[in-house]
C-alpha positions in Angstrom: 100.5 133.4 137.1 100.6 131.8 133.7 98.3 128.9 133.0 100.1 125.8 131.7 98.2 123.8 129.1 99.1 120.4 127.8 98.0 120.6 124.2 99.9 118.8 121.5 101.4 120.7 118.6 100.3 119.5 115.2 103.9 118.2 114.8 103.9 116.2 118.0 105.6 112.8 117.9 103.4 111.5 120.8 100.5 110.1 118.8 102.9 108.2 116.6 104.8 106.8 119.6 101.4 105.8 121.0 100.5 103.9 117.8 103.9 102.2 117.9 103.3 101.2 121.6 99.8 99.8 120.8 101.3 97.7 118.0 104.1 96.5 120.3 101.7 95.6 123.1 99.4 93.7 120.7 102.3 91.9 119.2 103.8 90.8 122.5 100.4 89.9 124.0 99.5 87.6 121.1 103.0 86.0 121.3 102.6 85.4 125.0 99.3 83.6 124.2 100.9 81.5 121.6 103.9 80.6 123.8 101.5 79.7 126.7 99.0 77.6 124.7 101.0 76.0 121.9 104.0 73.8 121.7 106.5 74.3 118.9 104.9 72.9 115.7 101.3 72.8 117.1 98.6 74.1 114.7 94.9 74.9 114.9 92.8 74.8 111.8 90.7 78.0 111.6 89.5 78.2 108.0 90.3 76.4 104.7 93.1 79.0 104.1 94.2 80.0 107.6 95.8 78.2 110.6 97.2 79.4 113.9 100.6 77.7 114.4 103.7 78.1 116.6 106.8 78.6 114.7 110.2 79.9 115.8 112.1 81.9 113.2 115.8 82.4 114.1 116.4 84.3 110.9 114.8 87.4 109.3 112.0 87.7 106.7 111.1 84.4 105.1 113.6 82.7 107.5 116.6 84.4 105.8 119.8 83.2 107.6 117.7 81.0 109.9 120.2 78.1 109.6 123.3 80.3 110.5 125.2 79.4 113.6 123.6 81.9 116.0 125.4 85.1 115.2 122.3 86.2 113.3 120.4 86.7 116.6 122.5 89.6 117.6 123.0 90.9 114.1 119.2 91.2 113.5 118.8 92.6 117.1 121.4 95.3 116.3 119.7 96.1 113.0 116.3 96.4 114.7 117.7 98.7 117.4 119.5 100.9 114.8 116.3 101.0 112.7 114.3 102.0 115.7 116.7 104.8 116.6 116.6 106.1 113.0 112.8 105.9 112.9 112.6 107.9 116.1 114.8 110.6 114.5 112.7 110.6 111.4 109.5 110.9 113.5 110.8 113.9 115.3 111.7 115.5 112.0 108.5 114.7 110.2 105.7 114.2 112.8 103.4 116.5 110.8 103.4 114.3 107.7 100.6 112.0 108.6 101.0 109.1 106.2 104.7 109.0 106.5 104.6 109.1 110.3 101.9 106.4 110.4 104.1 104.2 108.2 107.1 104.8 110.5 105.1 104.2 113.6 103.9 100.8 112.2 107.5 99.8 111.3 108.8 101.0 114.7 106.2 99.0 116.7 106.8 95.9 114.6 110.6 96.2 114.7 110.7 96.5 118.4 108.3 93.6 118.8 110.7 91.3 116.9 113.8 92.8 118.7 112.2 91.8 122.0 111.6 88.3 120.8 115.2 87.9 119.6 116.6 89.3 122.8 114.4 87.2 125.1 114.1 83.9 123.2 116.8 83.9 120.5 114.0 83.6 117.8 110.9 85.4 116.6 107.6 83.8 117.5 105.4 83.5 114.3 101.9 82.1 114.4 99.7 83.4 111.5 99.8 80.9 108.6 97.9 81.4 105.3 97.7 78.6 102.7 95.9 77.7 99.5 95.8 74.4 97.7 98.9 73.0 99.3 100.9 76.2 99.0 101.9 77.7 102.4 102.9 81.4 102.8 105.6 81.7 105.5 104.2 82.1 109.0 104.3 85.6 110.4 103.1 87.6 113.4 101.5 91.0 114.3 104.9 92.7 114.2 105.6 91.5 110.7 102.1 92.6 109.5 102.7 96.1 111.0 106.1 96.3 109.3 104.5 95.3 106.0 101.7 97.8 106.3 104.2 100.5 107.2 106.3 99.6 104.1 103.3 99.8 101.8 102.3 103.1 103.3 105.9 104.4 102.8 105.6 103.5 99.1 102.2 105.1 98.9 103.5 108.2 100.6 106.3 108.5 98.1 104.0 108.0 95.1 101.7 110.7 96.4 104.7 113.0 97.0 106.0 112.4 93.4 102.5 113.0 91.9 102.2 116.3 93.8 105.6 117.5 92.6 104.5 117.2 88.9 
């Protein structure tokens, strides 16, 4: 009788899905804490350049379309779901490309975290606020940070790919 082993192929998508799941769990866990301990607008001073706040973003990045009449909730939810499906397809096709897959996993975990917020609450919970001498960067969350890291890694991956092609 043949012995069955459960080894992963070098092109397995499972590690990348695991990373996306870790990001999603960390994002949702921190948002549950913020929703449980902070009222809308509450803020805690942490350092001279960082606060923990509770902000609701009904729009997209930098509150894009936040003042729209409500249709943006479902529009951005649909975009997030479509992006997640596309990323899953890309991961299956390119799981062996480590930096590219790492970037996609970060974006996937972050996108799903924000989709869950929009579906459950109608807004994304943001809570990380950086500031300097009266200038405040828009508040963000773990999902947004993961998406940003993923985007930077996608750019880096492409730069490396172009350099190798020369």
